[in-house]
TORZA-763650 format. One record per residue: x, y, z of N, C-alpha, C, O in turn. Coordinates in steps of 0.001 Angstrom, whole numbers, plus 500000, padded with zeros to 6 digits. Atoms other than C-alpha are relative to their C-alpha. Layout:
BEGIN
XYZXYZXYZXYZ
...
END
This chain:
BEGIN
500701498766499893500003499998499941500937501130499966501821501192500821
499447498504500089501379503539498896499751500606500986498718500469501642
500631498811498877501638506281501315499290501127499016499141501126497794
500754498854500582499794509515500758500918500803499182500589501011498014
499068498836500578502591511896499743500152499654498611499617500377497769
499400500167501347504024510339496649499022499928499024499240500387497903
500839500302500916500937509334495110499144501406499889499022501789498726
500368498745500423499165512740495465501091500854499670500702501871499097
498964498905500940502391514633494341499918499591498631500003500452497755
500055500361501465502113512768491237498738500550499444498804501040498317
501128500101500877498241513206490611500064501765500326499627502495499436
500002498335499941498792517207492135501077500565499794501566501395500561
498573499337500623501820518038490195499993501880500211500861502537500785
499956498519499975500778521843489862499341500519501179498456499866501733
500657499140499133499897524534492394498661499759500411497828500270499663
501516500150499921496642523580493753499355501099500868499935501693501776
500935498936499392493779525938494831500175499663501380500399500548502206
499873500235498108493971523785498519500875500431500321500715500987501408
498891499494499159497456524831499092499975501737499846500449502609500576
499845498180500109496992528447497840498766500641501216498804501777501690
501128499675498938493822528593500364500797499955501398500800500905502181
499691500057499113495651527193502886501468501239500494501685501779501579
499194498788499341498630529725502822499323501379500068499985502357500415
500486498660500043496180532548502527499447500210501713499296501216502405
500660499965498699494810531643505745501388499919501327501222500213502511
498679499626498839498699531507507664500857501175499102502075501218498932
499096498857500532499608534595505808500160500925500965501311501281501217
499543499254498721498983536909508873500767499446501034501106500201501946
498735500397499082501414534563510859501390499914499172502316499459499844
498905499732500492504168535043508410500914500804499974500452501845499507
499467498941499814506919537052508866500326500855498797500873501950498925
499553499371501500507384538074505106498743500799499402497959499888499134
501160499531500446504538540182503816499956499433498294500109500176497325
500604500698501513503748538059500562498879499702499676498192499390500648
501501500606500132500506537098498939500321498803499895501441498304499787
499712501817500125499675533410498754500446499987499094501596499566499226
499150500295501363500639533441495053501288499732499961501800498686499564
498763500059499846504025534647495834500401498995501032501445498432500702
499269501043499083504586532119499119499928498651499075500889497887498991
500278501325500877503086529247496679501187499730499444501843498738499763
499254500288500760505545529888494139501318499817500547502280499678499792
498379499808499287508601529886496583499871498758500523500915498501501124
499868501546499537507671526013497647500374499327499096500377499623497901
499451501380500821508990522863496493498548499622499724497636500336500141
500630500964500083506643520205495310499183499114501195498003498784501308
500226500779498624506433518386498460499696500887500981498808500569501773
500505499261499157506267521235500419498453500803499616497693501378500396
501612499435500050502979522405498536499345498786500397498234499033500865
500960501529499707501595518670499213500042500299501820498970500318502426
499692499929498702502787519180502807498979501116500744498411501095501836
501010498957499384500782522128503287498469500065499709497859501131499805
501314500609499989497394520538502686500231498561500893499274497791500810
499808501099498735498454517741505313499987500339501242500767501232501574
499779499986498652497857517536508844499946499032500548498982498280500407
499355501232499687499516515048510533499594499711501820499705500680502570
499742500024498341498987513589514501501049499953500655501942499194500277
498975500209499311501227514135517005499584499986501283498828500833501759
500623500135498752500814512721520343500369501685500980501420502300500801
500195498729499210500028516090522967500937499461501323501215500213502256
499028500476498805502207514202525443501860499874499835502808499716500606
498700499415500431505180514825523479500489499300498939500212498103498862
499582500488501444506906514266519962501177499379500171502072499993500752
498716500630499696509609511576519930501092500511498585500598501283497763
499049499947500931512636511816517451499398499728498615499213500546497714
500986500339501247510705509529514832498953500971499349498897501328498172
501095498874500266507767511958514937500459501222499109499890501600498084
499406498440500267509993515310514375500408499672498769500036500467497905
499426500212501084511754513668511614498825499540499108498933499792497907
501147500346501127508725512454509868499350501439499726499104501647498537
500575498466500078507237516276510254501140500616498955500777501244497961
499008499522500890510565517177508575500235499531498636500286500229497623
499543500750501526511375514866505766498764499924499150498861499611497963
500981499996500717508035515060504736499246501048499576498318500934498775
500280498751499896507457518657505055498196499962500074497332500345499286
501396499665499618504203518206507048499779501357500365500527501932501156
500385498294499786502525521863507050499390499922501163499617500895501881
500928499803498989500164521027509759499777498996501042499618497817500725
500119501078499123499797519372513038498729499881501067498231500861501621
501446500302499133496735517865515122500878499097501377501448498007501328
499742500689498878497669517348518932498963498837500400497756499076500362
500701500783499369496319514394520270500137499073501101501324498803501278
499797500744498672495864512123523523499985501671500962500092502878500747
500162498689498931495446513993526849501592499937500465502375498988500489
498942499660499117498258515689528561500008501027501007498911501580501072
499681499471498945499449517700531440499963501564500385500522502087501348
500150498594499627498440521312531178500987501147498701501777500735497852
499655499430500982499423524284529119501721500007500134502228500084499015
498859499771499751503008524475530300500849498887499011501838499028498292
499424501320501021503516520808528623499702499887498837500268499163498017
500278499829501736501754521779525491500916500833499408501491500572498351
499155499054500830503666524555524722501545499337499806502220499527498794
498762500682500089506759522630525265500005498592498637500928498303497875
500278500637501150505328520056522843499935500699498679500352500163497652
500040499502501227504592522694520328501156500587499834501436500687498640
498493499460500214508085524274520699500502499132499205500781499474498056
499234500721500615509634521039519843499292499748498482500077499301497646
500512500107501441507325520861516526500149501159499331500074501209498103
500109498690500716507560524228515797501455500397499776501670501419499124
498704499601499988511450524227516122500419498901498647501587498888498259
499794500734501419511342521764512886499412500801499062499071500149498076
500401499190501077510087524626510800500990500549499426502034500780500036
498442499760500525512452525712508410499941499995498590499330499071498053
499853500229501602513184526541504559499889498705499167499257498409498152
500463501490500774513689522918503979498833499216500404498377498266499767
501395501093499752510757521423505538498606500741499703497743500235498984
501661499046500565507585524214505224500526501037499125499667501918499075
499820499031500430509417526570503120500107501143500655499919502242500133
500160498655498746509675528867506216498468500046500590498174500260501766
501543499828499359505974528912506702499650499202501287500080498084501572
500188500763498568504608528090510126498776499440499873497891499988499215
501328500748499892501886525595510746498808500360500700498750501247501551
501394500267499385498596525158511775500583499208501326501390498318501058
500182500867499172498749523670515081498161499691500840497564500327501708
501096500223499462495521522160515841499593498909501364500457498053501553
500150500930499188493934520093518828498299500044499700497635500620498838
501275500687499739490606518573519905499160500409501218498928499519502037
500717499275498745488553520963522610498904500333499975498598501525500018
501483499702500148484868520374522340499572500100501508498725500953501773
500662499957498670484272519739526192499532498734500291499368497909499393
500423501147499716483120517055528072501035498747499460502265498747499500
498743501299500094484633513589526995500986500412498557501546499449498032
499756499458501014486007515436524124500650501080500050500102502070499567
499272499082499590488897517590525244501379499022500277501650498249501195
498718500476499669492294516538524625500833500771501062501333500124501982
499329499480499054493978519196526560499553500546501302498715501437501441
500510499688498588493698519399530272501184500142501321502409500028501277
498868499927498878495347519829533557500290501638499997499572502387499334
500096499048499283496826522991535191499850501153498502500191500868497354
500297499282501191495920525851532862498627500102499087497954501099498826
501497500474500616492908524405531026498895499864500515498889498791501118
501239499970499601489467524899532041499630498537499947499893497900498927
500608501479500298487865521349532776498454500350499249497429500489499916
501307499700500823485054522103529806499101499189500363499391498136500932
500961501130499746481621520614530079499704499339498605500477499328497647
500252500460501450479937518999527284498965500876499172498190501696499664
500991498743500855478025520842524388498465499939500611497572500767500788
501792499752499612474847519752525594500178500612501344499480501623501264
499856498984499126475624521362528838500199501434499715499434502236500251
499623498724500839477084524465526979498550500343499393498136501501499357
501341499621500932473779524420525109498916500459501136497794500750500723
501089499618498615471814525329528759500428501546500023499689502318500636
499375498661499567473919528671528637499396500943499203498853500486498198
500126499244500943473119531811527099500856499891498808501646498947498787
499096500230500843474847532420523905501012501160500184502071501280499569
498785498684499775476521535830525373500616499088500878501827499212500698
498983500657498826477978533571528119500862498764499095502051498464499203
499108501313500659478853530529525785501377500948499372502489500735499853
499202499018500810480899533201523566500966500517501095502128500727500748
499324499587499446482190534355526475501051499415500760502117499870501176
498915500582499858483513531534527504500861499073499145501938498556499441
498963500475501352484736530042524231501152500970500219502205500389500483
499151498800500164486806533452524248501194499296500941502293498934500522
499212500432499040488298532215527521500875498788499844502046498745500219
499297501381500145489114528478526543500973500322498855502049499726498814
498996499882501310490758529865523120501179500765500517502253500496499979
498457499796499488493475531818525178500450499429500684501492499881501159
499412501133499471494126529060526770500714499147499250501712498617499737
499703500632501314494822527363523674500962500790499289501878500234498684
499114499194500736496548530187522245501149500422500775502188500832500257
498499499872499125498995530632525173500995498673500234502099498593500772
499419501556499959499771526806524856501028499935498513502101499352498360
499247500212501117500788527329521312498835499758498670499012500060497490
501195500407501184497466526175519289499518501129499662499465502153500342
500570498830500985495959528251516615498606499492499387497848500292498840
501093500172500560493141526093515567499485498790500789500248497853501026
500969500694499485490322524186517303499001498729499253498077499062498512
500948501013501168488581520879515585498633500151501007498296499192501702
501465499843499092484998522453517525499700501100499561500630501813499183
500939500978498874482593523002518128499113498974498597499132499188497385
500728500876500740480384520168516637498682500684499522498178501460500334
500753499262500657477610521403514181498771498662499673498078498443498679
501077501537500550475380518092514107498828500376501236498857500661502434
501319500114499012471841518165515243499525498616500264499123497885499359
500639501583499915470780514825516925498606500830500233498460501903500818
501420499506500156466737515108516201499010499814501247497799500029501277
501231500173499029465466514232519570500859499281501163501749498475500890
499303500317498696466675513558523367499806498481499784500841497847499991
500250501338499949465155509958522835500894499484498938501277498332499145
499359501054501052467152508993519552501792500208500737502630499410500316
498914499280499807470371510722521273500788498543500592501912498353500127
499042501043499623471584507182523247500470499149498502501610498694498405
499572500639500801471482505547519838500933500242499132501606499354498609
498812498888500641473736508228518079501401499771500419502129500535501052
498719500156499635476660506722518427501243500790500471501768500965501571
499009498955499641479232509075517660499643501462500623500613502030501125
500411498687499372477405512445518950498936500068501327499239500533502426
501134499806499081474284512302520936500146498993501425499519499260502450
499507501004499180475796509170523074500992500854501089501135500618502289
498800499547499329478487511313524197499658501319500368500583501972500849
500421498409499682476627514779524778500967500829499262501676501694499777
498848498969500982478725516333521893498849500654498972499118500950497808
500786499124500789475534518033520648499401501393500681499413501239501902
500230499229499636474241521361521366498495500291500563498200501090501452
501143499949499989470706520847521193499499499126499208500218498277498682
500616501276501143468029518775519004499050500739499142498237500218498378
500450499829501708466875521419516710501106500826499297502019501279499987
498812499168500545469141523274514271500062500958500190501222501361500280
500004498637499337468185526560515305500573500090501217501204501118501461
499426500012498918469251525747518469501343500048499941501990501033500296
498371500708500725472701524062517248500408501292499441501385501801499990
499569498744501147473137527094514809500178501174500548500838502025499952
499766498838499091472831529750517852501040499746500450501872500643500314
499200500285499157475125527962519857501665499893499309502674500304499882
499208500077500574477535527055517103500787501453499749501988501722499790
499584498385500540477766530806516082500853500288501428502076500143501442
499756499731498549478360531645519767501598499465500050502580500205499992
498974501028499783480998528966520127501189500579499232502273500772499781
499308499500501025482625530338516945500796501441500275502002501647500418
499583498662499612482911533867517623500882500354501256501614501329501424
498975499594498660484507533413521177501306499332499502502409499817499757
498562500701500385487101531044519656500832501223499225501993501537499485
498965499104500813488113533786517054499873501092500885500589501916500316
499623498875499128487943536544519791501435499532500756502404500288500835
499139500524499642490221534507521319501587499461499594502520498979500236
498864500153501385492763534087518443500172498648499692501345498342499480
500298501394500375491804530427517671499147499763499090497984499961499442
500819500269501038490324529477514405499048498848500290499517497722500457
500902501503500005487220527029514756499920499219499241500389499623498176
500095500902501177486553524025512751498623499558500291498653498679501152
500890500476500066482726523467512463499472498686499189499127498716498008
500037501280500753482156519700511743498159499451500398497353499923501200
499314501170500831480933517267510712498810499950498809497926499096498743
500623499960501155479317518377507448499718498978499147500705498382498715
501072499199499544476653517705506607499208499393501076497979499432501012
500885500506498921475724515902509978500049498688500318499574497825499580
499913501396499207476436512942512209498688499936500914498520498987501679
501041500287498892473333513440514143498921498933499823498127498604500704
500895500995500247471416510884512514500174498916499757499172498392499270
499294501099500201473349507893512203499974499360501366499878499996502415
499914500908498927473516504847514528501304499623500528501589499665501725
498628500174499707477138503848514218501199501114499572501108502080498814
499236499026500265480273505431514307501240499801499168501935498791499277
499088500092501218482721506254511315501583499547500275502447499119499510
498566500918499516485735505217513760499920498875499942500456498356498963
500514501525499632484695501989514712499276499220499133499782498104499019
501001500800501141482199500537512197500070500411498465500336501579498182
499833499908501441482247500282508421498177500092499515497209499632500121
501317499915500820479154501207505857499052500826500988497874500475501066
500470499288499323478163503751508229498912500995498944499363501673498021
500762499330500826475062505353506637498923501212500643498446501062501767
500616499116499441473066508594507036498491499709498692498740499946497510
500859500252500774469424507607505302499032501159500106497898501012499648
501255498992499912467598511041506126500330501247499275499574501936498590
499911498425500454469607514085505280500069500217498380500654499515497555
499883499378501285469239515773502226500865500889499456501830501140500178
499339498949500223470710518448500075499481501209500442500263502144500613
500622498454499223468375521347501509499335499566501151498208499960501452
500511500322498583467938519694504814500299501049500940501361501672500974
500042498803498889467229522101507608501351499754500816501908500642501461
498925500227498895470085520398509429501483500458499202502653500282499540
498516499345500399472622521979507380500113501627500681501085502378500754
500073498659499312471397525107509149501472500710500961501691501920500998
498784499525498748474677525581511845501237500148499144502110500970499421
498832500065500865477159524670508837499847501718498900500807502361498476
500205498944501174475379527767506371500214501328500991500775502302500489
499855498860499434475285530306509388501429499920500353502017500851499803
498441500093500062478858529589510191500851500430498858501910501019499078
499394499687501270479860530037506419499714501425500050500541502309499827
500648498397500464477811533217506284500798501032500901501120502163500538
499262499040498655479629534603509834501622500027499813502349500658500580
498414499719499932483319534153508606500394498660500478501611498663500660
499217500781499354483981530918510002501191499418498567500701499186497462
499270500703500913486942529519507821500328498812499801501214498673498957
499502501164499946487158525730508411498707499532500150497903500207500793
500986500908499894484541523241508144500289498725499315500423498594498098
499760501404500094485184519300508576498683499345499227497498499622499412
500822500858500765483587516892506171499937498692500917500961498239501427
500400501261499553481727513676507738500602498767498858500663498982497647
499409500921500645483355510168506628498282498837499607498203497777498985
501390500705500021479556508821506650499566499861498529500045500715497782
500749499674501187477515508048503407498738500630500139498070500485501163
501470499379499639474320510156502715499552499455498759500040499765497672
500279500731500884472423507858500797498825500886499073498399500318498068
500785499506500612469913510688499603500591501273499555499892502144499036
499562499163500784472339512948498581501202499639498968501440500353497994
499181500517500929475086510910496921500317498424500552501214498049501307
499904501477499723474473507112497116500914499199500233500844498242501004
498664500685500356478229506161495939500983500378500687501981499670500822
498777499778499320480302507978497867499856500457501727498837500858502289
499890499310498440481290508969501600500294501055500127501156501433499334
500143498208500066480970512761502589501380500343499538501451501211498669
498527499669500505485129512802502136500469499726498484501442500217497910
499951500048501687484717511587498445498888500353499066498837500065497871
501004499326500595481693513294497636499876501508499205499410502542499683
500057498721500393482068515880495107498421500831499937498421502033499670
501466499755499676478206516505495531499935500813501560499462501945501661
500010499212498709478600517452499380501081500959499898500694502114500078
498990499060499976482262519188499003499696501140498995499724502332499302
500112498728501146481536521088495554498412500836499910498266502043500103
501011499534500048477977521538495120499540500621501534499544501792501915
500768499505498345476424521638498900500927501335500534500525502497500571
499244498916499440479400523589500380500332500964499283499867502060499597
499524498992500900480999525485497725498900500921499313498987502147499367
501094499206500686477769526546495705499111500002500816498862501202500930
501195500154499096474988525829498120500451501461501041500023502598500844
499728499547499051476471527418500988501414501392500028501806502153500912
499016498923500387479260529672499234501174500312500969501715501379501261
498724500036499253481938528608501371501017500169499705501274499250498927
498659499816500454485517529853500772500893499569500584501969499576499984
498839500468499276487543528482503269500312498389499883499957497575499031
499548501084500162489150525633504234499182498717500060498468498644501060
500671501327499664487597521913503718500621499055500250501204498479499331
499129500959499219489181519487506195499221498655499939497994498582499864
500477501365500120488609515931506047499968499378501774500901499475502571
499754501093498710487555513631509354501362499173499886502001499160498833
498869501072499930490375511181510225499796499104498423498785498452498166
499800501011501069491423509402506752500673498716500185500615497790499376
498868501225499850493927506882508289499333499353500830498828498525500072
499959500754498770492908505231511383498005499679499837497552498894500670
501215500046499857489040505262510693499513498621499365500035498226498322
500505501075500587486893501968510203499685500126498570499941499356497645
500933499844501204485012503423507581500629499736498313500294499143497287
498919500074501074487911504007505364500823498608499845501852498519499174
498797501218500169489497500599505569499706499364498315500640498844497705
500042500828501439488083499230501959500719500888499036500680500489497872
499068499486500682490395501767500537501745500468500301501872501246501247
498760499670499983494455502230500265499827501961500362499015502824500029
499642498692499588495885505469501865500204500889498832500049502103498963
499798499336501629496595506551498051498732500432499768498433501626499784
501234499711500464493057506084497067499113501058500687498314501848500183
500432499228498735492107507710500359500081501708499328499157502413498924
499460498594500251494178511107499513499400500389498296498901501479498015
500234499299501075493507511174495842498413500353499536498081501297498819
501618499964499867489522510673496040499765501068500501499023501847499903
500557498743499052489340513373498836500170501335499227499357502243499055
499848498715500891491166515837496682499472500382499079499257501557498783
500733500068501720489632515226493477498708500368500398498251501319499763
501116499542499476486448515538495330499596501443500123498571501941499658
500114498676499781486794518858496301500597500618501626500458501739502114
499115499837498689488901518535499738501194500684499854501804500749498786
499111498950500223491385520847500543501112500378501356501989501235501468
498820500381498651493171519770504180499842498382500375498691498011500606
500312501298499757493458516151504854500412499738501363501326500398501856
499682499926498254493669515172508529500293498285499748499661497411499155
499597501239499941495652512233509104500324499360501326501407498778501269
499521500277498562495858511233513061501320499144499975502206499335500808
498823501209499518498459508147512456501254500443499240501319500058498073
498831499933500683501915509422511497500586499001499318500750499264498127
500066501578500822502793505827510332499461500373498451500054500252497379
500587500054501616500652506522507385500668501167499082500871500984497882
499076499190500774502540509603506299501489499644499465502183500486498895
499098500452500496505424507245505548500278498726499799501377498355499385
499900501220500279504803503939505350499864499643498842499082500272498130
499911500604501395505412501968502323500283500890498384499692500841497305
500038499031501113506814504586500075501386499906499521502293499386500170
498548500630500786509779504409497600500947501142500463502023501129499865
499277499341499463511304507178499508500504499876501223499683500079502118
499945500685498815513430505982502399499399500851501155499299502068501005
500626499444498783511851506855505778500275499141501533500576497948501593
499722500421498652512276506211509485498586498940500232497497499196499719
501512500536499782509564503611510652500075500175501849500974500329502677
500332499654498695507573503984513834500511499002501163500276497802501020
499646500603499484509031502772516500499040499550501277499541499030502274
501270500191499360505715502318518328498549500244499890498311501032498975
501020499305500562502141502823518314499897500969499705500315501791500521
499958498547500199501466505808516480498619500818500475498453502035500384
501273499556499837497788506012517689499299499060500951499388497883500601
500491501028499216495891504271520587499013499050499314498286499363498372
500958500975500826494014501132519674498598500742500532498446501531501465
501238499706499847490369501595519376499176499050500740499059497873500398
500673500696499367488152500602522031498886499662499387498627500312498374
501172500048500520484949499182521294499037501049499713499208501973500508
500864499295500230482150501169519935498893500217500823498418499159501236
501098499572499321479347502860521833498630498726499347498547498546498132
501060500984500415476253500070521448498762500837499104498387501986499338
500947499222501053473703501041518728498724500209500538497961501024500019
501440499690499283470583500702521275500391500845501223501453501441501400
499845499251498551470164502234524675500751499432500682500564498229500868
498707500759499083473375501608526917499082499435501293497918499719501576
500613501061499222472712499148529619500172500949501265499255500898502085
499918498990498851473926501884532267499633501623499590499819502168498502
500243498707500446472683505433532763501063500907499392502225500967499795
499169499351500412473982507803530571500908501250500650500390501784501631
499069499272499514477085510295531283498973501115500702497828501356500321
500818498386499505475881513590533510500848500955498996501973500972498496
500044498812500828475643516425531670501384500570500131502070500711499118
498590499330499145478817517949533654500583499094500682500210498847501829
499307501014499172481014515437534634501619500124499461502093500448498372
498500500421500100484702514753535194500300498950499781501459498654499490
499822501841500415484216511009534641500342500146498525499570500659497715
500220500122501588485780510458531216501105498621500190502222498473500686
499861501090500430485757506871530100501152499842499521501787500884499363
498737500126500696488880505225528512499375500133498484500134500536497603
500474500172501466486798504950525292499873501506499709499423501639498571
500012498487500081486859509020525451501196500123498775501071501049497974
498702499732500876490407508555523225499513499132498794500352499097497894
499929500475501314488818506483520452499204501091499509499280500985498285
500971499079500481486309509514519764501008500712498976502159500976499322
499270499414500955487507511138516379499838501469500029498980502000500735
500241498449499949487994514887515630498625500032499071498063501102498836
END
């Protein structure tokens, strides 16, 4: 199985629009006042490819192998995974990652440093300096003004640790409290703000405004929504949404985010049988080009959900995943597994010396849990929390 990088390089040999888009969004962090086109022209082919990749790096620390992979394969963006011990520890990890930025690795351009800070069971960074965030369902009981203020505070904490992108909030609408226990990826874990698209849209807007006010770019996910499925694309295959349509009201949180200036939207790995019967979301030109670009007039970065470890992607090679995603309209590929960036390539590369991502624990049941659902606001975090995707 060929790795993503060489195959993508052959398929996308010309300066891609996705690379220019990523460069436009990092321009304000660049020490040199160049236009995105000028920056792109200075990059080698592999550096251009690296600008549209986001690789997982453990927030607990980047070892020499991971740092070598970042440099050797010109990886332009990083996702901090796993839990760690506070802002100081995170800042130290980010500093090691940023030390690999240079003319040879990234063309001198800084990286997007992302993490997954939704709250509740999905909060990668915690410990001293990071607030223990409640679940989105609990956040949804607050006024939008208070939610925006809290999100701004959380963003400042992330920014102080060197993080500039947050793969949150969840824009998925679970249709009812009764269905929530059956909705394995979202409702079961209280990741939804509420049970109507109007409620979710208002809270997504408040959360994103707060993040931006605190200096962090929010990523609204998982377009066109994971609130109506019963299986989790991380731990199951053939996950299908048989309800959502092209003009569904469930698009409302994403439409409002796009209209109000959100620059990142993440696309789901599920099938949407009433939109595109043949392709999963991250392979669908209907979802990314027609619905996002045309219908919602979205001009920002279209980032994938994890394309490396998700069970839903198991029928396809890494090369096929990358080619199909970019061809269908994606602009930033998320791969939480560092090994996938260098496995089986024609270019010599280091091997991972250990597991690059924790083994996935069992998926939540497709029916109601046998024990009571978690508290709305709980510090109890089960081990299965690590298996949840961005």
